Steps between C-alpha positions, in 0.01 A plus 500: 500500500879488531686172531575569867130550571440147375652353819430792731334395818606133462735313730745235389682242709826391339693220669876508502486862398794650684752427224562392141192414290252546786619855561462580130141370508421707809652814345313450172158446660561795729605718208166424334299612803474193726599493862727212587561265787864392470539153651835376620633211707853611598578800276364752748740781411426474127122479551489794741719706267267426208197594710663831594586566134138440386347691790720798416346497156144461632437509875341198667519293182746224606535267792776245578361177649702205630399134491660162461296350217592149609287558810149450371348658809686820422329549165161592639669742743688658209176568316330617823778751561455648153122517537535665841727762342335553162151358527523314169705270276464503120818343362705205626835433336659171612862579418700366794706192411779279619738395218800264526613170352394165651696216332315178573784318690510778760141628507349539846150514642581849634567617143169346392321688777670828416469491119147360486401725790613830357420431135169312527356462850531865601333634181206264553435585863570869451241504222262325742559764768461787252199357317214676688662838440592428139145381425356813659704716264502274193872477549793330330758235591830490311733207560865527397569161347811412292573377149663198673158391615479344153863429404706354787819677608776251583517420874205727581240225512323610819491865395363410159239269648384775735469750218322246284253459785463877517426512127227242541366679812482825297275339240295314759432809710414700189223250433389468860501870591341642186319726443586685821882469496734478200811282542798512261869428506829643371778257418839675501800376309849629564437832673765524772794266562472311828638690795773241549625570148552269204800396295593670175423171327148495642443865404606430141285188482190680623549798271541272197151358574330842496395627155520862624859425613481677833364473851171655585449758767274488810289776342419254217327279757339795680347647183351158410349485848359849447345393170328202661381710796383809321464448129370141456150481649406212268816295570503230766675160535794607282874482563713738297865416440728802529826343384636669187367212295705232676210257540420525128840348420459205732 
């Protein structure tokens, strides 16, 4: 059996998959034989372009699907759309995330709703919606956590709290859903700079904290996801840091 045959016939749903790390995860799973539902909220052009790219490589193997993950009622509809199209769901990757600072003096309830909603609430209720299909196929859930779920990042208290909750949820669901569904997490370190950019001082500070002395690449996250999906049948309830060793030095 070739590597690609290992995921052939399986369907993956990757949230926030139109761009950046999510797109790398979608491409990697697709490259190993899976078909992919590319979820997006507002990045329609990117998601549709990625679906066309993957369908050109293998016809009828990719689908772009839109949903606002803050709308809990939309999550079941998202899964239903995929099932209507593909007839199955084997892999759920909760990658979509909001990320921005929330200094305590200025924090708002709207920020709480957004950060906890995208990073914790949506993964929970999307897993709930997908569960019957994942159980039927002895599927896998992968949650994209963050190394800052353990070590706080200054002024990112709400984001860190949400990711800490997601880390706990990953372990709890692994226990609750076994043996039918495996649940694991990947905790990225510095992979891509924030889209708004960072100062040279911040870049230098981050790089000094990384033993490998460089940023990672989205494919580093994607290949770890692939390992947990395809090559780790006896691994559940684990969160793997992909951070160039940064968390070791903390």
